[in-house]
C-alpha positions, 0 to 999 in steps of 0.5 A, spaced: 741 732 155 741 724 156 737 720 152 740 714 154 735 708 152 731 712 148 728 711 141 728 717 137 724 717 130 727 722 125 723 724 118 727 726 113 733 724 116 737 722 110 740 728 109 741 736 111 738 738 117 734 731 118 741 727 118 744 732 124 738 731 128 739 724 128 746 724 129 746 729 135 740 725 138 745 719 137 750 722 141 746 723 147 744 716 147 738 715 143 737 709 139 735 712 132 730 710 127 732 714 120 725 715 116 726 718 109 723 717 102 730 715 099 733 708 101 740 709 099 740 716 103 737 712 109 742 706 109 748 711 109 746 715 115 744 708 118 751 706 116 754 712 119 751 712 125 752 704 127 759 705 125 759 709 131 756 704 135 749 707 135 743 702 135 740 705 128 735 702 122 732 705 116 725 706 114 723 708 108 716 712 107 713 717 103 710 721 109 704 724 105 701 717 104 698 715 110 698 708 109 706 708 108 706 712 115 702 707 119 706 701 116 713 705 118 711 706 125 709 699 126 716 697 123 719 702 127 715 700 133 717 692 132 724 693 131 725 698 137 719 696 141 718 703 144 718 710 141 720 716 146 721 721 140 719 724 134 722 729 130 717 731 124 723 734 120 721 732 113 720 737 108 719 739 100 722 745 096 722 745 089 724 753 089 718 755 085 714 762 086 706 762 086 706 763 078 710 757 077 707 751 081 700 747 079 695 745 084 698 738 084 705 741 087 701 745 092 697 739 094 703 735 095 707 741 099 701 741 103 701 733 104 708 734 106 709 740 110 702 740 114 698 733 114 704 728 114 707 731 121 700 731 124 699 724 121 705 721 124 705 725 131 698 722 131 700 714 130 706 715 135 702 718 140 697 712 140 704 708 141 706 712 146 699 712 150 698 705 149 705 704 152 703 709 157 709 712 156 711 720 156 715 722 150 716 728 146 714 730 139 717 736 135 715 739 129 720 742 125 717 747 119 720 751 113 718 758 110 717 755 104 
C-alpha cells in the first residue's frame, strides 16, 4: 500500500511494535512523526529512518498528559504541515498482578491505555477536519 506524500504519527514508536510500525509506514512512503516518552529512543528511530532517506522527526510526549498531547500534535502539524495517519500504539506494562498494584498504578494504566488514545485521536481528528482531509486512525491495544 502506498503512503507517498502522507504523514504518519506513531505513538510509542521508540521501540518494539511502534518502531516496527514506523519503519513499515516509512517503507510505504510516509513521513514519520516518532512519538515517545524517551527522547533517546525516539532519536534513535529517527536516525534509522532518516538514514534511509525518510522524512522523520522525534516528538517527546507523555500521552497521559492532555497538555503534552496538545503540544505534541501542534508541533507535529507545524513540522510536517499535515497529519494523515495516526497509530495509537503507546502502552504500559509493569507485569504485576491485581494483588500487587496500587490505585495510582491502575489509574496511570487507564490514562495511557484508554484515555490517551481517545484524546490523541481527538486532537489529530480536529486537524484532519480543519484541513478537510480524510485520514486514518488506528488504535493498537493490549491484554495487559
